[in-house]
C-alpha positions as CSV (number, residue, x, y, z in Angstrom):
1,M,0.0,0.0,0.0
2,T,1.4,3.4,-0.9
3,A,0.7,6.6,0.9
4,Q,-1.3,9.1,-1.1
5,A,-1.3,12.8,-0.5
6,I,-4.6,14.4,-0.6
7,A,-4.7,18.0,-1.6
8,L,-7.3,20.0,0.3
9,S,-8.8,23.1,-1.2
10,P,-8.8,26.1,1.0
11,A,-12.0,26.5,3.0
12,P,-14.3,29.4,2.1
13,A,-13.8,32.6,4.1
14,D,-17.1,32.1,6.0
15,Q,-16.1,28.6,7.2
16,R,-12.6,29.8,8.2
17,D,-14.1,32.3,10.6
18,P,-17.6,31.1,11.5
19,S,-19.8,33.0,13.9
20,I,-20.4,31.9,17.5
21,D,-23.9,30.8,16.6
22,A,-22.6,28.7,13.7
23,L,-20.0,27.0,15.9
24,D,-22.7,26.3,18.5
25,H,-25.0,24.7,16.0
26,A,-22.2,22.7,14.4
27,I,-21.0,21.3,17.8
28,A,-24.6,20.4,18.9
29,T,-25.3,18.7,15.6
30,L,-22.1,16.7,15.6
31,S,-22.7,15.7,19.3
32,A,-26.2,14.4,18.4
33,R,-24.6,12.5,15.5
34,L,-22.0,11.0,17.8
35,N,-24.8,9.9,20.2
36,A,-26.6,8.1,17.3
37,D,-23.3,6.5,16.1
38,T,-22.6,5.4,19.7
39,H,-26.0,3.6,19.8
40,H,-25.2,1.9,16.5
41,L,-21.8,0.8,17.9
42,L,-23.5,-0.7,21.0
43,V,-26.0,-2.6,18.9
44,L,-23.1,-4.1,16.9
45,I,-21.3,-5.0,20.1
46,R,-24.4,-6.7,21.5
47,R,-24.8,-8.7,18.3
48,F,-21.1,-9.6,18.3
49,D,-21.3,-10.8,21.9
50,E,-24.6,-12.7,21.4
51,R,-22.9,-14.7,18.6
52,A,-19.7,-15.1,20.8
53,G,-17.5,-13.7,18.0
54,W,-14.7,-13.1,20.5
55,L,-14.2,-16.8,20.9
56,R,-12.6,-16.9,17.4
57,W,-9.7,-14.8,18.7
58,G,-9.2,-16.8,21.9
59,F,-10.6,-14.3,24.4
60,E,-12.7,-15.1,27.5
61,S,-15.2,-12.3,27.1
62,C,-16.4,-9.6,24.7
63,A,-15.0,-6.9,26.9
64,E,-11.5,-8.4,26.6
65,W,-11.8,-8.6,22.8
66,L,-13.1,-5.0,22.7
67,H,-10.2,-3.8,24.8
68,W,-7.8,-5.5,22.3
69,R,-9.6,-4.6,19.1
70,C,-10.7,-1.0,19.7
71,D,-7.9,0.3,22.1
72,L,-10.3,1.1,25.0
73,S,-9.7,0.6,28.7
74,M,-11.1,-2.5,30.3
75,S,-13.5,-0.5,32.5
76,A,-14.9,1.3,29.5
77,C,-15.2,-2.0,27.6
78,R,-17.2,-3.7,30.5
79,E,-19.5,-0.7,30.7
80,K,-20.2,-0.7,26.9
81,V,-21.0,-4.4,26.9
82,R,-23.3,-3.9,29.9
83,V,-25.1,-1.0,28.4
84,A,-25.4,-2.7,25.0
85,H,-27.3,-5.6,26.6
86,A,-29.4,-3.4,28.9
87,L,-30.6,-1.3,25.9
88,K,-32.2,-4.4,24.4
89,T,-35.0,-4.3,27.1
90,L,-35.6,-0.5,27.1
91,P,-38.0,0.2,24.3
92,E,-38.2,4.0,25.0
93,I,-34.6,4.9,26.0
94,A,-33.0,3.0,23.1
95,P,-34.9,5.0,20.3
96,A,-34.1,8.3,22.1
97,F,-30.4,7.3,22.2
98,A,-30.5,6.2,18.5
99,E,-32.0,9.6,17.5
100,G,-29.2,11.4,19.3
101,R,-31.4,13.0,22.0
102,L,-29.6,11.2,24.8
103,S,-25.9,11.2,25.4
104,Y,-24.0,8.0,26.3
105,S,-23.3,9.4,29.8
106,K,-27.0,9.7,30.5
107,V,-27.8,6.3,29.0
108,R,-25.0,4.6,31.0
109,A,-26.6,5.9,34.2
110,L,-30.2,5.1,33.2
111,T,-29.5,1.5,32.3
112,R,-28.5,0.8,35.9
113,V,-32.0,1.5,37.3
114,A,-34.5,1.7,34.4
115,G,-37.2,-0.9,34.0
116,P,-40.7,-1.2,32.8
117,A,-42.2,0.6,35.8
118,N,-40.0,3.7,35.7
119,E,-38.5,3.9,32.2
120,S,-41.0,6.6,30.9
121,A,-40.5,8.9,33.9
122,L,-36.7,8.5,33.8
123,L,-36.6,9.3,30.1
124,E,-38.7,12.4,30.6
125,F,-36.4,13.5,33.4
126,A,-33.2,12.8,31.5
127,L,-34.4,14.8,28.4
128,H,-34.7,18.0,30.4
129,T,-31.7,18.0,32.7
130,T,-28.0,17.6,32.8
131,A,-26.0,14.3,32.7
132,A,-24.7,15.1,36.3
133,R,-28.3,15.3,37.6
134,V,-29.2,12.1,35.8
135,E,-26.2,10.3,37.4
136,E,-27.2,11.6,40.9
137,R,-30.9,10.6,40.4
138,C,-30.0,7.1,39.3
139,R,-27.5,6.7,42.1
140,E,-30.2,7.7,44.6
141,L,-32.7,5.3,43.0
142,R,-30.3,2.4,43.2
143,C,-29.4,3.3,46.8
144,G,-33.2,3.0,47.6
145,T,-33.3,-0.7,46.6
146,A,-32.1,-3.9,48.2
147,A,-29.5,-4.2,45.4
148,S,-27.5,-1.4,47.0
149,T,-26.5,-3.7,49.9
150,E,-23.9,-5.3,47.6
151,D,-22.6,-1.8,46.7
152,A,-22.3,-1.0,50.4
153,W,-20.3,-4.1,51.1
154,Q,-18.0,-3.5,48.2
155,A,-17.4,0.1,49.4
156,H,-16.6,-1.2,52.9
157,A,-14.3,-3.9,51.5
158,R,-12.3,-1.3,49.5
159,R,-11.5,0.9,52.5
160,A,-7.8,1.4,52.8
161,L,-5.1,3.7,54.1
162,S,-1.6,3.9,52.7
163,L,1.3,6.0,53.8
164,R,4.2,6.6,51.4
165,R,7.4,8.4,52.5
166,D,9.4,10.5,50.1
167,P,12.7,11.3,51.7
168,A,13.9,13.2,48.6
169,R,11.1,15.8,49.0
170,G,10.9,15.4,52.8
171,T,7.2,14.6,52.7
172,V,4.7,11.9,53.5
173,T,1.7,11.1,51.2
174,I,-1.3,9.6,53.0
175,T,-4.1,8.2,50.8
176,V,-7.4,7.1,52.3
177,E,-10.4,5.4,50.7
178,L,-13.5,5.1,52.8
179,P,-17.2,4.5,52.3
180,L,-19.1,7.7,51.6
181,E,-20.8,8.1,55.0
182,T,-17.5,7.4,56.8
183,G,-15.6,9.8,54.6
184,E,-18.2,12.5,55.3
185,L,-17.6,12.0,59.1
186,V,-13.9,12.5,58.6
187,D,-14.6,15.6,56.5
188,K,-16.7,17.0,59.4
189,A,-14.0,16.2,61.9
190,L,-11.4,18.1,59.8
191,D,-13.7,21.1,59.6
192,R,-14.2,21.0,63.3
193,A,-10.4,20.8,64.0
194,L,-9.9,23.7,61.5
195,E,-12.5,25.8,63.3
196,N,-10.8,25.2,66.7
197,S,-7.4,26.1,65.3
198,L,-8.7,29.4,63.8
199,D,-10.5,30.3,67.0
200,R,-7.4,29.7,69.1
201,T,-5.3,31.7,66.6
202,A,-7.8,34.7,66.8
203,E,-7.7,34.7,70.6
204,A,-3.9,34.4,70.9
205,T,-3.1,37.2,68.4
206,A,-4.0,40.8,68.6
207,S,-3.4,41.4,64.9
208,A,-6.3,41.8,62.6
209,E,-4.8,39.4,60.1
210,P,-4.7,35.7,61.2
211,D,-1.7,33.5,60.8
212,S,-3.6,31.4,58.2
213,A,-3.7,34.4,55.8
214,G,-1.9,33.4,52.6
215,Q,-2.4,29.7,53.2
216,S,-4.4,27.7,50.8
217,W,-7.5,25.7,51.9
218,A,-5.7,22.5,51.3
219,Q,-2.8,23.6,53.6
220,Q,-5.2,24.6,56.4
221,R,-6.9,21.2,56.2
222,A,-3.5,19.5,56.3
223,D,-2.7,21.4,59.5
224,A,-6.1,20.4,60.9
225,F,-5.4,16.7,60.2
226,V,-2.0,17.0,62.0
227,E,-3.8,18.7,64.9
228,M,-6.3,15.8,65.1
229,A,-3.4,13.3,65.3
230,M,-1.6,15.3,68.0
231,S,-4.7,15.6,70.1
232,Y,-5.1,11.9,70.0
233,L,-1.5,11.3,70.9
234,N,-1.7,13.8,73.8
235,G,-4.5,11.7,75.3
236,F,-7.5,13.8,74.2
237,R,-10.6,11.6,73.9
238,P,-13.5,13.2,71.9
239,D,-17.0,12.8,73.2
240,V,-18.8,9.9,71.7
241,P,-21.6,11.3,69.4
242,G,-25.1,10.7,70.7
243,T,-24.3,10.3,74.4
244,P,-26.5,12.2,76.9
245,G,-25.5,15.8,77.5
246,V,-23.2,16.0,74.4
247,A,-23.8,18.8,72.0
248,D,-23.9,18.2,68.2
249,H,-20.4,19.4,67.2
250,H,-21.0,18.0,63.7
251,Q,-23.9,16.9,61.5
252,V,-23.9,14.6,58.5
253,V,-27.2,14.9,56.6
254,V,-28.5,11.9,54.6
255,H,-31.6,12.3,52.4
256,V,-33.8,9.3,51.9
257,D,-37.4,8.7,50.8
258,R,-39.7,7.1,53.3
259,S,-40.7,4.6,50.6
260,A,-37.1,3.5,50.3
261,L,-37.0,2.7,54.0
262,T,-40.4,1.0,54.2
263,E,-41.0,-0.5,50.7
264,G,-37.5,-0.8,49.2
265,K,-38.2,1.6,46.4
266,G,-37.4,5.3,46.1
267,R,-34.4,7.5,46.4
268,A,-31.7,7.5,49.0
269,G,-28.4,9.3,49.3
270,L,-26.7,6.0,50.5
271,P,-27.4,2.3,50.2
272,V,-30.7,1.8,52.0
273,E,-29.3,-0.6,54.6
274,S,-26.5,1.9,55.4
275,V,-29.2,4.5,55.9
276,R,-31.1,2.2,58.3
277,R,-28.0,1.6,60.3
278,I,-27.2,5.3,60.6
279,A,-30.9,6.1,61.4
280,C,-30.9,3.6,64.2
281,D,-29.2,6.1,66.5
282,S,-29.3,9.6,65.1
283,D,-31.2,12.8,64.9
284,R,-34.3,12.7,62.7
285,V,-35.8,15.6,60.7
286,V,-39.0,14.9,58.7
287,V,-39.3,17.0,55.5
288,V,-42.4,16.9,53.4
289,E,-41.8,17.6,49.7
290,D,-43.9,17.9,46.5
291,E,-43.4,15.9,43.4
292,R,-40.6,18.3,42.2
293,G,-38.6,17.9,45.4
294,E,-39.5,21.3,46.8
295,P,-39.9,21.2,50.6
296,L,-43.4,22.0,51.8
297,S,-42.8,21.7,55.6
298,I,-39.8,20.8,57.8
299,G,-40.3,19.3,61.2
300,R,-38.2,19.9,64.3
301,K,-35.1,17.8,64.8
302,S,-35.8,15.0,67.3
303,R,-33.6,12.4,68.8
304,V,-34.5,8.8,67.8
305,V,-33.2,7.4,71.1
306,S,-33.7,9.7,74.1
307,A,-31.2,10.2,76.8
308,A,-33.3,8.4,79.4
309,I,-33.6,5.3,77.2
310,R,-29.9,5.4,76.4
311,R,-29.0,5.4,80.1
312,A,-31.3,2.4,80.6
313,L,-29.7,0.6,77.7
314,W,-26.2,1.1,79.1
315,A,-27.4,-0.1,82.5
316,R,-28.8,-3.3,80.9
317,D,-26.3,-4.1,78.1
318,R,-23.1,-2.5,79.4
319,G,-21.6,-2.6,75.9
320,C,-22.0,-4.4,72.6
321,R,-24.3,-7.4,73.0
322,F,-22.9,-9.4,70.1
323,P,-21.5,-12.7,71.4
324,G,-17.9,-12.5,72.4
325,C,-17.6,-8.7,71.8
326,G,-18.4,-6.5,74.7
327,R,-16.9,-3.3,73.3
328,K,-17.8,-0.2,75.2
329,R,-16.6,2.5,72.8
330,F,-18.2,3.5,69.5
331,V,-21.5,1.8,70.5
332,D,-24.9,2.5,68.9
333,A,-28.4,1.8,69.9
334,H,-29.8,-0.7,67.3
335,H,-33.5,-1.0,66.5
336,I,-34.3,-4.8,66.2
337,E,-37.4,-3.9,64.3
338,H,-36.5,-0.6,62.6
339,W,-38.5,2.4,63.4
340,S,-39.2,3.1,59.7
341,N,-41.1,-0.3,59.7
342,G,-43.1,0.5,62.8
343,G,-40.7,-0.7,65.4
344,E,-40.9,1.1,68.7
345,T,-38.0,3.1,70.3
346,S,-38.2,1.2,73.6
347,L,-36.0,-1.0,75.7
348,D,-37.7,-4.1,74.4
349,N,-36.8,-3.2,70.8
350,L,-33.3,-1.8,71.3
351,V,-29.9,-3.4,71.9
352,L,-26.4,-1.9,72.0
353,L,-24.0,-2.9,69.2
354,C,-20.6,-1.7,68.3
355,S,-20.1,-0.1,64.9
356,A,-18.7,-3.3,63.4
357,H,-21.5,-5.6,64.5
358,H,-24.1,-2.8,63.8
359,K,-22.9,-3.0,60.2
360,L,-23.3,-6.8,60.2
361,C,-26.9,-6.5,61.4
362,H,-27.7,-4.2,58.4
363,E,-25.4,-4.6,55.4
364,G,-24.3,-8.1,56.6
365,S,-27.8,-9.6,56.8
366,F,-27.3,-10.8,60.3
367,T,-30.6,-10.9,62.3
368,I,-31.7,-10.8,65.9
369,G,-34.5,-13.0,67.4
370,K,-35.9,-14.2,70.7
371,D,-35.7,-17.8,71.9
372,Y,-38.3,-19.7,73.9
373,R,-36.9,-18.2,77.1
374,D,-37.5,-14.7,75.7
375,R,-33.8,-14.0,75.4
376,W,-32.1,-12.3,72.4
377,F,-29.9,-14.3,70.1
378,F,-28.2,-13.5,66.8
379,R,-28.5,-15.4,63.5
380,R,-26.0,-15.5,60.7
381,P,-27.1,-14.9,57.0
382,D,-27.5,-18.7,56.6
383,G,-29.9,-18.9,59.5
384,R,-27.5,-20.5,61.9
385,A,-27.6,-19.1,65.5
386,V,-24.4,-17.5,66.9
387,P,-23.8,-19.2,70.3
388,P,-22.8,-17.0,73.2
389,S,-19.4,-18.7,73.8
390,G,-18.4,-20.2,70.5
391,Y,-19.2,-23.2,68.3
392,R,-18.4,-26.8,69.3
393,L,-16.2,-28.7,66.9
394,A,-19.0,-31.1,66.1
395,D,-21.1,-28.2,64.9
396,M,-18.5,-27.1,62.3
397,T,-16.9,-30.3,61.1
398,D,-19.0,-30.1,57.9
399,D,-17.3,-26.8,57.1
400,D,-13.9,-28.6,57.4
401,V,-12.9,-26.6,60.5
402,W,-11.5,-29.6,62.4
403,T,-10.4,-33.0,61.3
404,E,-9.5,-36.1,63.3
405,G,-6.1,-35.9,64.7
406,E,-5.7,-32.2,64.4
407,D,-4.3,-30.5,67.5
408,V,-6.5,-27.5,68.1
409,G,-4.6,-26.0,71.0
410,A,-2.6,-26.8,74.1
411,H,-4.4,-24.7,76.7
412,P,-8.1,-24.6,77.4
413,S,-9.9,-21.2,77.1
414,A,-13.1,-19.8,78.4
415,E,-14.0,-19.1,74.8
416,G,-13.6,-21.1,71.6
417,F,-14.3,-24.6,70.4
418,A,-15.5,-27.2,73.0
419,P,-14.4,-30.5,71.4
420,E,-16.3,-33.7,72.3
421,H,-13.1,-35.7,71.8
422,T,-11.2,-36.6,75.0
423,H,-7.8,-36.1,73.4
424,S,-8.5,-32.5,72.3
425,C,-9.1,-29.2,74.2
426,R,-10.5,-25.8,73.5
427,E,-8.9,-23.6,70.9
428,D,-7.0,-20.4,71.9
429,A,-9.4,-17.5,72.1
430,G,-7.4,-15.3,69.6
431,A,-7.1,-18.1,67.1
432,Y,-10.8,-18.8,67.5
433,R,-11.8,-15.2,66.7
434,R,-9.6,-15.1,63.6
435,R,-11.1,-18.4,62.5
436,C,-14.7,-17.3,63.0
437,F,-14.0,-14.0,61.2
438,R,-12.8,-15.9,58.1
439,L,-15.8,-18.1,58.3
440,L,-18.2,-15.1,58.5
441,V,-16.5,-13.4,55.5
442,F,-16.7,-16.6,53.5
443,D,-20.3,-17.2,54.4
444,Q,-21.2,-13.6,53.5
445,R,-19.5,-13.8,50.1
446,S,-21.2,-17.2,49.5
447,M,-24.6,-15.7,50.2
448,Q,-23.9,-12.8,47.9
449,R,-22.8,-15.1,45.1
450,S,-25.9,-17.2,45.7
451,R,-28.2,-14.1,45.4
452,A,-26.4,-13.0,42.3
453,T,-26.9,-16.4,40.7
454,R,-30.6,-16.5,41.5
455,G,-31.0,-13.0,40.2
């Protein structure tokens, strides 16, 4: 093949220097054409995937073939394959996309939540707003369904903190990834530390210009982060939020539709089970809105669990009630029957749980029930009860926890496995907790895979 030079004739003067209106029209027209071409591309991708054309090239999925063939990132390829198949069942959104009236960004968000019941309303909303608002509306709708529980677990599993030292620059880089609600809590703590620092600076200096003048917002927040760390190292213990007599030094607001809490459908700012966990022990403000989201009336802020009930809870439970825990810090009042479902805020319907086990009872699908002696007990997602002092070896042999001849420990412990074999003894308490944690994580992931397979 030989290269051919193509001589281009000079463009007319009116095209070399078009007007602003002409540029506007040309960009909008070309954008609509790109939207229509993108729809055509997705239709071709879906047909190619349905006929398993990628097998001829030795790939394991259509996304991998698309990554190789079209020079796209793997994440973009997976999204295009997902959207291509989703459009097949959306008879209103797909034509609007093919006509260029919807952008790919909007369609990508809509295909995550659209169905026969809400497709028309979502399409009407998307045609008259921005892609950012469509993304936010679809995220809220997904958070208002039970499917968001998997998203919450994934966000929790991705939490991480890394610290990288750079001696050449004399700096340390700290990177943190947290679930959204936890990250908002850290953000409020930084704001509070920054306010305290500015207040002390204003009191200590007589000059009109504070020491922070000339510093960027990022620099001030970095100083606030260091101050938080120094306060902790100096022995300062912040008040536990929600305890009697403690003022609200910070407030994280989560918006959720009542229908999302009670019926599993509607909009929510976070996965609905995360909202239920946060709402178990928090301030509650009821806002009545119209169909456009405009507030009609706003009620007074009220405490879900009053100070008197909290004192009685602490007198009864004395800490986290989950078997083997007993933590006394970062403890919440958990509604066994959530108040959004009609559960009462009373001692008979409340139990103290630490933040980790509170998450298990919401996002982790653990439940609480009463036995024939009217005592609370916990159930795992598979329905198995959690004993107050650990499982016996015989209860867990089917899970390959113990085999004949295995030495499970040299010293008996008040907690752990109670073997029925005379040559064995109880497992060390620390090893028992680590083993049980691995089993709980394995069972949770198994339940999630089972639900995904059934879906």
